[in-house]
N, C-alpha and C positions, 0 to 999 in steps of 0.2 A: 261884384254884386251890384245889381241895378237897384239902388236904394233911393226911394223917394216917397213922399207922402202927399197925395193929392186928394182933396175932398170934393171940390166943386166940379160939377158937370153943368156948365152954363146951358141955358135954354137952347141956344143954337146948336151946341154939340149934342145935347140930348135929342133934339129933333133929328140930327144926322144919324144917330144910332137907330132910329126907327126906319132907316132906309127909304125915306120918302113916303112912308105910309104908317098907319096905326100899328102899335105893338101887337094888336090883336088881329091884324090882317089875316084873312083866311084864303086869299086868292093865290093861285100858283104863280110862280115867278119864272121868267126866262123860258128855258127849254124843259122845265120840270114837267113830268107827265101830268095831264089834267086829272082832276078828281073823277070826272065821268069815265074817262078811259081807265083809270085805275080800278074803278068799281067793276068795269066790264072784264078786266083781265085778272082781277084778284082771285077769282075762284079757280082759275087755271094756272096761276102763277104763285103757288105758295112760297117759292123761293124768294120772290120779290117781297112778299109780305114779311117773311122772316128777316130779310135785309132791312126793311123799314123798322122792324122791331129792334134790331141791333142798334140802329141809329137812335131810336127812342131812348134806349138805355145809355148809349154813349153821351147823350146830351147832359145827363147828370154826373157822368164820370170824368169826362175829359177836362183838362185845364183850359181856362179861358173859353168856355162854351158860348158866352154871350157876345163878347167883343172880338174874339179870335186871338190866336197866339201872337200875331204881329203887334197887337196892342200891349200885351205883356203887363196887364194890371194884376198884381198879386191877390187882390180881393175878388177877382173874377175866377173863382176856383171851383165852380160847379156846386153840387149839393153839399159836399163835405164842408167847404168854406162857408156856405150859406148857413149851415148848422152852427158854426162858430160865431158868425155874425148875429144870429138870433140869440144865442146864449150870452153874448157880450151886452145885449140890451138888458139882461136880467141882473141878478145880484150875487152870483156865485163864482164868476170867472172874470178875471181882468188881466191887464198887462200894463206895462209902463206907459206913461203919458209922454211919449217921445216922438220926434220927427220921423222915426223909422216905422212907427206903428200904423200901418195902413188900416187896421181894424178899429182904431180908436173912434172913428165916426159913430160906430154903434155904441161904444162905451159911454160916450158923452151925449148920446141921443141927438146928435146932429143929423142922423139919418131920417129925421122927419122933414127935412128940407126937400121938397119935390124936385129941385134942380140938381141934387147931388147924384153922383154915379152909384154910390153904395146901395141905396134903396131901389134904384132903377135896375140894378143887376139882379136883385132878388125877384122883382116883379117879372122881368123878362125871362129869366131862367125857367120859371114854371109855366108862363104862358107860351113860350116857344115849345116846351115839351108837350103842353096841351095840344098845340097845333099838330105836332107830329102824331100824337095819339089819335086825334080826330081824323087825320089822313088815313090811318090804318083802319079805324072803326068804319069810316065811310066806305072803304073798299072791300069789306067782307060782309056777306049776308049773314044775318042773325040765325038763319036756318041752314047754314052751310053743312054739307055732309062730310066735309074734310076735317078729320081730327086736328091736323096741323093748323088749319085756318081757325078752327074753333079755339084752340089753345092760344093762338096769336091774338085773336079778338079778346079773349078773357084777360090776357096780360095788358093789352092796351087800355081796356076799361079800368082795370085796377090801378094802372099808373096814372091815368087821368084823375081818378078819385084821390090818389096820393098827392097829386099836384094841388088840387083844391084844398086838401087837408093842410097843406103847407102855406096856403094863402089866407084862408078864412080866419084863423085866430088873430091875425095882425091888423086887419083893416076894419074890424068892428068888435065890440065887447061880446061877452060870452052868450051862448045860446039861451041860458036861463033868463037873462035880463034883456036881451036884444034880438030875439028871434025874428022880429018883424022890422028890424032896421037894416039899412043898406050895408052889404058886405062887399063882394067883388062881382064883376060880370061873369055869368056862367055861359060858356060857349061850348057847344057840342058839335057833332058831325052834321047837324041839320042847319046850323047857323049860317047866315048869309050877310054880306056887307062888311063894313068896317066900323060902324058905330054901334056900341053896345052899352046899355045902361047897367048899373049895378043891380044885382039880384039881392034879395033879403038873405039874412043868415039862414032862415028856415028853408028857403028855396035851394040854396047852395047845398045844405046838408041832405035835403031830400034827394037831390041829384047824386050826391056822393053815395048814399045808401043804395040807390037804384043801380048805379054802376057796379058796386061791390057785390050786391046780391046776384046780379047777372054774371059777374066774373067768377064767383064761387061755383055757380052751376056749370059754366063753360069750362072751368079748369078741372072738373071732376075727371080723374083718371090720368091727368098730366104728370109725367115724371121728368122734371127738369134735369138738364145736364150740368147746370151751374147755379149756384145760389145767387148769382147776379140777376137771375130771372125770377119773376113772381110765380109762385104756385099757390095751391089752395090754402096752405097754412098762412101764407102772407096775406092773402085776400081776407081770410078770417081776422087776422091781426089788425089789418087796416080798418075793417068794419068795427072791431072792438074799440079802436081809437075814436072813430066817429061817434059811436054810441056813448063813449065816455064824455066826449065834448058836449053831447046833447043831454047829458044826465039821465040817460036811459040805462039805469044801473043793471037791471036784470039782464038786459040784452048784451051789455058790455061784458058782464061776467061770463055769460054763455059763450060769446064769441071768443073771448080770451082762452076759455077752456077748450073750445073747438080748435083754436089755433095751436095750442100746445099738444093736443092729441094728434093733429095732422102732422105736426113737426116731428113727431116720433118716427114717422115712416117717410119723411121727406129726405131725399138723397143728400147726404152731407150734414144732416142735423139730427140729433137724437132727442131733442126736447128737454134736455137737462141743462141747468145753469153751469157757468164756469165753476169749477171746484175751488176750494180754498187754496190748494197748491197752485192751480193755474193762474190765480190772480195775485200770487205772491211774487210776481215779477212783472215788469212792464209788458203789456200785451195789447189787446184791442186793435190789432192791425192785420189780421189774416182771415180772409173770407172762409177758409177751410175750417175754422174753429167750430166745434160741434154744436155750440149754442147759438150760432148766428143763423137766423131764419132768412134774412135777406141782406145783401150788402153790395158794395161797389168794388170791383176789381181794379186796382190802380197799380199798374206795373211800373218798373223803373223806366221803361222805354216811353211810356205815356207822359211822364212828368220830368224827364231828363232836362236839367237846366231850368226848370220852371219853378218859380216861387209861388205860383197859384195852386198850391196843394196843401192839404192839411198838415203834413209833417213839417212844412216850413213855418207854420204858425202855432199849431197845437202840440207838435212833437217837441221833444227835448233832447234828441239824439242825432239829428241830421248834421252833416258836415257842410251843408250848403243851404242855410236857412236863415230867415229873419230871427227866429227864436234863439238859435244858438250863436250865430255870428255877431249879432249886435244886441243880444240880451233881451229880445222881445218875448220873454217866456210867458206862457199862460199859467197864472197862479190862481189858487183858490182863495176866496174870501175867508179870512180867519174867523169870522162870525159863524160860518158853517163848519169849518175845520175843527174848531174848538168843541163843537157839539158831537163830533164823532168819538165814541169811546176808544180808549187806547187798545182795547181787546179786539177791536174791529179791524180786520186785515185791510180794509179800504183806507184806513188812516195812512197806510204806507203808500198810497197812490200819489202822495205829495211828499216832498221833503219838508222837514220841520224848519224851525227858525235857525237851526244850526246846519242846515243843508243835508240832513241825514234822512235816509229812508232805508229800512231793512230790506226792501225789495231790490235795491241796487246791488246787494251782495249776491244776488242770484243770477246776475248777467255779467258778461264781459263786453266792454265797448272800447274799441281801439286799443286793446291791450290793458285797459284799466278795469277795475271793479270797485264796488262799494262807494265809499265817500270820495274816492279819487275821481270818480266820474263827475260827481257834483261839483268838485273843486277845480276840475281841469280848466285851464285858461290857455287857449291856443289862438294866436292872432288871426283874425279873419276866418276862424273856424268855429271856435266855441268859447264863450265867456262862462264864468262860474254861474251856477244856478242862483236865482233869487230865492229868498225865503219863501216857502210854500209853492215852489215850482212843481208842476205836475210831472210825475213819471208814470202815470196811468197808461198812457199810450206808448207802446214800444216800437220796435223796428223789426223788420223781417230778417230772420237769420240768413246770413250769407248775402244779404243785400248790399249793394254798393251804397254807402251812407251819404254819398254826394248826390244821389239821384232823386231822393224824396219820394220813393215808391212806398206805398202802404195802403192796404184795403180799408174800406170804411163800412162800419155796421149801420144799416138802416133800421133793422129790427132784430132784437135779441130775445131769447127765451125769458130773460129776467124781466123785461118790460111787461110781458104778458102776465107773469106772476104778480107783478105790482098792480096791474089793472084788475086782476082777480081780487086781490086783497081790498082795494079801494071800492070796487063795484059791489062786491058781496056785502061789505059793511054798510055802504050807503043805501043798498037795497033793503036793509033791515036785518041782515044776519051778520052783526058785527063779530060774533064769536067765530064764525067761519072765516071771515076776512082776517081777523086777528091771528087765527091758527095758521092760515096760509102765509102771512107775513112772518110770523115767528118761526115757522118751519124753514122758510127760505133763509132768513138772516142767521138763524142758529146753525143750520147745517152747512151753509156756504160762505158766510162772511164773519160771524162773530158768535162763537160758542157760548159766550157769557151774556148774550143779548137780553136786555130789558128795555121797555119803552122809554124813550127820551123826552118826547113832547107831552104836553098836557092832555091833548085830545088824540084819539086814534086817527082822525082825519089828517091832522097835521103830522102825525107820525109817518103815515104813508107818504105824504108829500116830502118829508125830510128824506125818507129812504129813496124816493125817486131822485131828489136833488143830489144825493151822494152817488147812487148807483149809476145814474145816467149823466153824470157831470160831463160837460163838454160835447155831448152827443146830439144837441139840438132841441131839447125839450124844455129848457128852463123858462123862457119867456112865454111860450105857449101855455105852460102850466100856470104861470101867473095870471094870464088872461082867462084861461078856462076856469080856474078856481076863484076868480074874483079877489085876488090878493093884492095887497100893497107890494110894491117893489122896494125892498129895504136893503140898503148896502151898508148902513152904519147906524149905530145908536150911541147915546151919550155914555152909557155904562161900559160898553165894549170898545167903541171906536171902530176902526176898519183899517185894512191895509190897502184899500183902494187909493189910487193917486187922488190928490186934492180935487182936481177938476172933475173927477168921476164920482166923487163922494157926495151923493145926493139920494134921496128917497122920493118915490112918486106914489101918490094915493091912487088906488084903483078907481077908475071912473074919470080921471083927469083926461080930457080929450086929447092931450098931447101923447098919450099912450098909443094912439092909433097911428100906424104908418100912413104916410101920404102917397097918393098915386103919382107916378112920375109925371112931371109937367108936360113932357112930350105927348104922353097919352091923353092928358086932359085937353091939350091944344088940338090934337088931331081927332079926338073922339067926342063929338058934340053932345052925346047923350050921357056922358059920365059926370058925376058930381064928386068933387074933391072933399076929403076929410079936412076939417078945420078946427080951430080952437086950441087953447092952451098955449104955453110958452115953453121954450127949451129950459129944462132945469139947470140950476147952477149949484156950485159947491154949497153945501149946508141946507139946501132946500129939503123940506119934509122931515126935519128933525122931530123926533118923538113918535113917528110912525112905527108900527110893529107888523110882523107877519105870522106870528104864532109858532115859528120854528126857531128863529135866531134871537128871540126876545131875551 
């Protein structure tokens, strides 16, 4: 196992990663077909457009999409690892503070250093994908008469909006308080040059909405062959996310409802959540699951021998992973875990302090079952689980457990239901929102459900934190909701390692990610985020969040 932990990306190395130009460079390189030529042939070469679309999706799915496989950095793992990095910034998921933990940069908030590799990977992943989307969009006429090209264009627009939805929450505070403050540069198919100023939060979201509205119209009638592609149910779901961030509650509720209705007829999705039985075993790893609206297909062949994959970090069952081989397990904060009622099946998504989960009795792993899986200790293969290790994310049946294959959910039915509950309540119909949430939890997660938090708004947030744990929503929700980031309190303590045990008040300028220094250096029009200091152990004592108080 190639085990090393490297945080810093010196300025010279960062600049090298930019390949001698801005990260946002739009100009073609080498013998790549020019954009003018691509536009000329796009209408008569739908196969080329389809190939470009495949490349667009591969950018988020492939290991090492930013630096390449030869670099072999385990934190360069595409969208799935980026989700884990975002969640490590928040308060619900952590891992050991050890030399093997490549993701600890996010846990300790060292990822605000603009010279570090970790934040640069996140920035470049989305902007590289935006460039690929822009290439497709530039090459297809908006009034094309080809259905295939129309569907390709709609998908490219939706993916571009998705990329900006993954950038906007981290570089500026929420829409409600900061709509006219600088967010990220918005670059579309009409942009020229290499220097781009940051647009405001409002401008970025206006563009996101425009792209998704166009995508919904263009994707009308499209029947995808794989849920790795965007269709109209996903486009509605993405617009529901955007409206939620903008606090346009009625619109968010309507789009989440439209997404669920469209999902019922989307190939491979029936619009229904995982059943209680389905989440009574480790799962969340198969694109074919009926409640997945959109996901990433990650085969064994794609990630063979690669540690830059989510099963190597978030999984607890691989035989060739950082999580298992050196004990870098992803665990839940006990402050959240203790809030989950014992009657809720989701409490079994983590082992308890005695390394027990009922869900382990429902699987066989390497000939073992139940607590024997948690306790197994095989040199260079698997260490015993830590208390509160997650067993939410399973492994694909029949898969070679040394290959780290495993699909990744980008959008699930359950998220849309939670958006409905929050949006209807905040739009003024709390009774409807409450009924939606109660029906979901009672029927699919906890038959004995009663409200846990003092307010319904915090109750929905708690349900999001539990249901979507590890899937990339934790820190964006903190930012969207204007919440303190709280990992410990004096009455409860925390199982976070000492160096990660701090709280941060919402509005602290250090909450904002920094733009990679290579981008600031090469892009004369960009302005860096500044202010605040990296938190240290014990900072923010006394802060609360309304859920884990």
